[in-house]
C-alpha positions in Angstrom: 6.8 -26.0 -79.0 10.4 -26.7 -79.8 10.8 -30.5 -79.3 8.2 -30.5 -76.4 5.9 -33.3 -75.9 2.1 -33.1 -75.1 1.6 -33.8 -71.5 -1.7 -35.6 -72.3 -0.7 -37.9 -75.1 3.0 -37.6 -75.7 2.7 -36.3 -79.2 5.2 -33.9 -80.6 2.9 -32.5 -83.3 1.7 -29.0 -82.5 0.0 -26.3 -84.6 0.2 -22.6 -83.7 -3.2 -21.0 -83.7 -5.2 -18.0 -82.3 -8.1 -19.1 -80.1 -10.5 -17.4 -77.8 -9.3 -17.5 -74.2 -11.8 -16.8 -71.2 -10.1 -15.6 -68.1 -12.2 -15.9 -64.9 -11.6 -14.7 -61.4 -14.0 -14.5 -58.5 -17.2 -14.6 -60.9 -15.8 -11.9 -63.2 -14.5 -12.7 -66.9 -12.5 -11.3 -69.6 -12.9 -12.8 -73.0 -9.6 -12.6 -75.2 -10.0 -13.3 -78.9 -7.0 -14.2 -81.0 -5.0 -15.4 -78.1 -1.8 -17.3 -79.4 -1.7 -20.9 -78.5 -0.1 -24.2 -79.5 -2.5 -27.1 -80.2 -1.6 -30.7 -79.9 -2.7 -32.2 -83.3 -3.1 -35.8 -81.7 -5.5 -34.9 -78.8 -6.3 -31.2 -78.9 -4.8 -30.1 -75.8 -4.1 -26.3 -75.8 -0.9 -24.7 -74.5 -0.3 -21.1 -73.7 3.0 -19.2 -73.2 3.3 -18.1 -69.7 4.0 -14.5 -70.8 0.7 -14.5 -72.8 -1.3 -15.5 -69.7 0.5 -13.0 -67.5 -0.6 -10.2 -69.9 -4.1 -11.4 -70.0 -4.1 -11.4 -66.2 -2.5 -7.9 -66.1 -5.2 -6.6 -68.4 -8.0 -8.2 -66.5 -7.1 -6.5 -63.3 -6.3 -3.1 -65.1 -9.9 -3.3 -66.5 -11.4 -4.2 -63.0 -9.6 -1.3 -61.4 -10.6 1.1 -64.2 -7.0 1.7 -65.4 -7.9 0.4 -68.8 -11.1 0.1 -70.9 -12.1 -3.1 -72.7 -12.7 -3.0 -76.4 -16.4 -3.9 -75.8 -18.7 -5.5 -73.4 -20.9 -8.5 -74.2 -24.0 -9.6 -72.6 -24.3 -13.4 -72.3 -27.5 -15.1 -71.5 -27.4 -17.8 -68.8 -29.7 -20.7 -67.9 -29.5 -23.3 -65.3 -29.2 -27.0 -66.4 -32.0 -28.6 -64.6 
């Protein structure tokens, strides 16, 4: 992250990785595997480039408006914690 400090712990030690990102908007979701991120090696805080997040948002709305198709659909079981 080019001499940046972690906003959580102040560390300058980051690792570039690809992670799963879950975008949500009004009860609808898009799971994005292999999303590039920077991870603070001291506390684990995850940082995403603004361009990456904008592209995920664009794709989400393109899928919702049927202008693009997702690679696949997943079924996820849910259960209340009670």
